N, C-alpha and C positions, 0 to 999 in steps of 0.2 A: 743907304740908297733908302731915301725917305718913300719914296711911290712904292706904292705897290701898283703888281703888276694887277692887267681886268685879265681873266680870262671868257675865251667867245666858244663854242663849242657846241653844237650838235649829235644828234645818233649820223643820221646822215653826211655826215661832213670831218677831216681831221681836228685833233683836238689844235688849239691856238693860244700861245702869247700877248697879251698886245703891253708889250714896254714903253715908259719913261724914256718921254724924248732925248730924257738927258746919258741914260741907263744903255739906249739900242745906241746913239752916236756914238759915245765908248767901245761897244761893245766894238760896231764894225772899225773902230779907226785905232785898237789894239790886232785884233787878224790883219787888218791891210798889212799892220809893221808887221806881220808875223809870215805875211803871204810873203812880202820884203827880204826881210831873214829867207827863208826860205828857197829863191831866186840867187838870193849871196848864191848860200850854201850848196847849191845846182853847181852855181859858177866859180865856188871855189876843188869843188872835184872836177869842174870841166878842164882848170887850170892848173892841177897836181897838184895840192897847197895837201904841204902835211897830215898826215892822217890826224893829228894833234889839235893840231888849228880846228876842223872840220871837227871835229871832236865835241869842242868846246863852244863851237858858234851850236852844234845845238843841246847841246843841255842848255846854253841860253833857251831856244827854239824851246825843250820842255815847261823850264818857267814861263817862257811867255802863255800859252797851250795851259799849264795848271795855272796858271793867271786870270784868267780868263773863262776856264769851270769855275772858278771859286764863284764869280764874279752871276756869273745865272746858278750855276747852286744856294747860291745868297740870297740868288732874286725869286728864285724854283720855291724852297723853305716857308721866305715870308710873305708868299702870296696866296703863287699856284696852291700850294699848299690846304693850307691855314682855311685859301678857297674850299678845295673841296674836301675838307675836314666838315668843317662850316656844313656844309651843304648834301651831308651826310653818310660820304664816299668815302669809306672809308677802308675800304680795299686800294685806295695810295699810297697808304704807305709802305702794302707789300714793291709797292710802284716801289716809292721811292729805296725798298730795300737794296731789289737788283735792278737801282742807278745806284748807290755806294759801291757796292762789289765791281760794279761795273767802270767804277773808276780806282779803285780801291785796288785793278789787275795792274 
């Protein structure tokens, strides 16, 4: 991930991240693939597929979501956090700690 995102925010709106188009496309592609996998698991349940097979697919879904999460986290660390710390917004470290705790649940 070479491109560093820029952050747009003001006090009247929610913070946003402008992502590199390649990263954004990759994330959307992965999420659509995951969406298809979820539909596949739904069909498996509807068709009474053996539990072990469904559990394997759920494991694959978790791994895929974790992969997306890792990409977003890396982008957040390399861009959003660096920008905010350089702007003197050191409270972003507390925000990151809360986020990491949430990810590790």
